[in-house]
N, C-alpha and C positions, 0 to 999 in steps of 0.2 A: 316596418319595424323588424328588428333582428330576432325577436323572440315573441312567443305568444304570452299575453298577459291575462287572458280570460275576458269575461264580460266587463269587469271593472276597467281594465286597461283599454279595451275597445271603446267604451263610452268616453273615457278621457281623451283618446286620440281623436275621436269624431268631434268632441267639443272644441279641441284646438283647431281642427280643420274648419269647423264652422266659423270661428273667429277670423281665421285667415281669409276665407272667402268673403266675409263681410268687408274686410280691408280691401280686397281686390275689387269689390263692387264700388267702393268709394273711389278707388284708383280709376276704374273704367269711366266714371262720371267726370273726374277731373281731366283726364286726357281727352275725353270726347269734347268737353267744353273748349279745351285748348285747340283741338283740330278744327272745330267749327269756327271758333273765333279767328284763327289764322286765315281760314278760307274766306271769310267775310271781309277781313282786313285787306287781303291781297286782291280781292275782287275777281271779276270775270277774265281779266287779262292774264290770270295765272293758268287758264284752261284753254286748250284748243276747242274743247266741247264743254262749255259751261253747264249746260243742262245735265249732261251725263255726270259731270263732277258733283253737282248738287244732289243728284239721285244717289250717288255713292255715299255722300254725307248722310242722306236720309236712311240708307241701309245701316250705316254705323249707329245712328240713333236708335233704330228699331232693334238691332242686334244687342246693343247695350242694355236696353230695357228687358229683352227676352233673357239674355244671359244672366243678368242680375237676379231675375226670378228663378231661373233654372238651377243655378248654383246654390241657391238658398236652401235647397233640400238635399241632404246627403244621399238620398235614394236615387236622385237624378244625375249624380256626378259620375256617370259611367264613361266608358270609352267613346260611345257615340256622341255625347255632349262635348267632350274635349276635342274630338276629331272635327266636329262641326265648327267649333270655335276656331280651331286652326285653319280649317278650310275657308271660312269667311275672311279671316285675316289674309291668307295667301291670295284669295281671289281679289281683294281690294288692292293688294300690292301689284298683282298681275295687270289690273285694269288701269293702273296709274299712267303708263306710257300712252294708252289709248285716249284718255281724257285730257291729259296734260301735254302730250307730245313727247317724242323721243328724247328731247333735251331737258326733261324735267330735273329739278334740283331736289325737291322734297316729295316723298310719296304722299298719296291722299290720306292714308290713315296716320302717318307720322308716328308719334309716340303711343298712339292707340294700340299698337301691336304688343305693347308690354303686358296688357291684360291677358291675352291668350298665352303668352310666355309664362307668366306667373301662375295661371290656372293649371297648366301642364305640370309645372314644378311642384305645386302644392298637392295635386292629385296623385302624381306618379314619382315624386321625389326627384333626386338628382338625375336618374336616367330620363325621366320625362322632360325635365328642364333642358337637358343636353339635346335631346331630339328636337324639341321646339326651337331652341336656339339655332341649331344647324339649319332647320327648314326655313325659319323666318329670315335669319341673317343671310343664308346662302341664296335665297330667292331674291332678296333685296339687291345683293351684289350682281346676280345674273341679269337683272333688269338694267343695270347701269351701263352706259357707253364706255366708261373708263373707271379704273380703280384709283380713287383718290385716298389721301390719308384719312380724311373724314369718313368716307365710306367704310374703309377698313376698320377704323376705330369703332364705328357703330356695330359692325359684324363681330368684332372681338368682344365688345361688352355683352352682346347677346349670347355669345358662346360661353362666356364664363359666368354671366349673371344667372342664367337658367339653372345650371347645376348647383351653384352656390345657394340660391334660394331654395331649391329642392332639398339639398342636404340640411339646411337650417330648419326647414319645415319638418323633415323626418326626425331631427334631433329634438325639436320642441315636443312632438307627439310622444316620442319615447320617454322623455323626461316626465311629461304629464302622466303617462301610463304608469311608470315606475313609482311616481309619487302617490298616485291613488291606490296602487296595489299595496305599497308600504303602509299607507294610512289604514287600509282595510285590515291588513295583517296585524297592525298594532291594536286596532279596536277589537279584532277577534281574539287576540291573545289576552287582552285585558278582561274581556267578557268570560273567556275560558277560565282564567285564574279566579274570577269572582265565583263562577259556578262550581269550580273545584273546591273552593273554600266552603261554600254552602253545603255541597254534598259531603265533604269530609267532616265538617262540624256537625252535620245533622244525620243524614241517612246512613252513611257508612258506620258512624259511631254507634247508632242504634242497632244496626244489624250485628255488629261485633259484640255488643252487650247481650243481645238475644242469644247469640251463639254460645257465649260463655255461660250465661245463666241456664240455658237449656242443658248443656253438658253437666252442670252441677246438679240440676234437679232430676235428670233421668226421665225415663218413660216417654210419654208423648212430648214432653217439653224438650227432650233430647232430639227427637225428630224435627221439632220446630226449629231448634237451634241449628241443626244440620242444614235445613233448608235456608235459614237466614245466612249461614256461612256461604252457601253456594251463590245466593243472590249478591252477597257482598263481592265475591270474586267476579261475577258477571258484570256488576256495575263498574268495578275498577277496570276491567277489560274494556268495557264500552267507552269509558273516559279516555283510556289510552288510544283506542282505535280512532276516536274522534280527533284526538290530537294529531294523529298521523294523517288523517284525511284533510284537516285544516292546513297542515304543512304542505301537503300535496297541492292543494288549491293555490297556495301562494307561489309555488315553484312551477306549476303547470304540468308536472309529471308525478307519477306515483311508482314506488318500488313495490311491485306486486308480490315479490318473494317475501319481503319484510312484512307487508300487510297481512299476508296469509299466515306467516310464521307466528304472528301474534295470537292466532286462533288456538295455538297449543294450550293457552291458559284456560280454555273451556274444558270442563271435566270430560275425560274419555276421548278427547280429540288428539289424533296424531297427524302431524303435517310434515310432508317431505317436499322441499323446494331446492332449486339449484343453489350452488355455492355463491354465485355472483348476484348482481342486481338484475331484475327483470323489469325494465321501465316501460310504462304505458302512459298515454295521456291521462291526466288526473281523473277526468270524468269517466273514461272507459275503465280505468283501474278500480275506481270506487264502485262502479256497477258490478264488476266481477266479484269483488269482495262481498258486496251485498247479496249476490246470488249464492255464494258459498255459505254465507251466514244463514240464508233462508233454508238451504238444504240441511244444515246442522240443526236448525230449529225444528225442522220436521223429524229429524232423528230423535231429538229429545222428546218431542210430543208423541210420536207414534211408536218408538222403540223403547224409550225410557230415559229418565234423567241419568246422565253419565254413561250412557251406552256407548260402546266403542264406535268410533268413526275415523275414517282415514281420508286425508286430503293430499292429493298429489299434483304438483305443478311442474309442467315441462315447457321449456321455452325454445322456440325455433326462430329463424330469421324473419319469417313473415307472419308468425302466429304464436299464440300461447294455447296450451291445452291443460285443462284442469279437470280432475275427476274427484268425486266425493262418494265414498262407499261406506256402507254399514252392513251389519250381519243380522238385521232384523227379519221379520217374517215376510217382508216384501209387500208390494202394493197389490191388493186384489184386482183382478181383471175387471175393467169397466169403472173402477172407483174414480179415476181422474175425470172421465167423461161425465160421470154422474155429478161430481162436484161442480164442474163447469156449468152443467145444465141448470143447477139450482143457484148459480151465482157465486159459488165459492171459487175464486180465481187465483188462489195462492200460488199454485204450481204454474198455471198457464201464464200469469202475468209476472209474479215476483221472480220466477226462474226463467221459463221459456221466453216470455216477453222481453225481459231485459237483454238476454243473449241475442234474440232476434234483432232488437234495436241496435245492437253493436255490430250487426252484420255477420254474426257467428251462428253456430248450430249447437243444439242441445240434444243429446241422445240419452234415453233412459233404458236401463236394463234392470229388471226386477223379477223376483221369484222367491222360492223358499230359501235360497242361499243368501238373500238380502237385496239391497237396492244400490245401484250405482248410477250416478249422473256423470256424463262426460261432456265437457264444454270445449268448443273450438272458437277462439276469438282472434280476428286479425289484428296485427300490431300496427 
């Protein structure tokens, strides 16, 4: 597939591949019955060594049963299985002159070779079909004493049939992936719109009302109104950030600069980002945004609501660097170790753990001048 569609697209592609291999399993059985039937019809006179010929037919029966079982599980469809499938096919072709004699007309496997050709094409698309066609067709021609029009026609069909089948299989998988991703995006958008209506008609309106009434009444009610106004802003920001993450999940990438710039809507937060886009894989970008939000939450919790905080994003060819700084009292020495010892893993997991899982590093500087986190994440 030409692009990444995430887990949903992968499941759709595997489902298409499963159906195609079930079709190949039926094809294996049909061409096997054809090969065995022709061998029995022609009888022992068709072989210089009849016993060896019937042994090869038994091998075909056994391999058909094994391959049907092996290809049924996507986890077993690796290079080893496809190579073994091709190897058995080429071995049967190579032994044909031995059991039938050098003047043979039809190979022992006959049309049975189509199963290995299609398996390569399905598993490795057009390149796999081309390689299999070259190997099977070329090997068949090499065994012949002379090049006839029929032999050349068989080689030509194998050469073009493999890539065409591979291309069609890849196209079917891509269409299935795009369809499922589009359906998920439509369902997500519908649910997002429904939740937005619920939040707007309920929570946001109540918070706005509390803010206005608090300002009118004064005193403690005014403070309550101020807090309600801050929560309204945070909730609206959360809704917008979720929209951005959902869009990123649909496209497979996230503009980290845009996602972090949205954090300017939090009270006291100043964000500096490059002028252009800074694209990361959606999952990695979402984790970086979550880490920065966790740092800003700690600023609000330990320094104060609306306390100044600065977020800086720098983009390089192989990495991105993000720093989050405040001017609070700093983190007392031993506080993080003490928190981890009693099971409070906010910093070690929400911040350091996320960055570590992305293959990056997190550096903490803290003191009376404030606290600064610096993150390095590979692109």
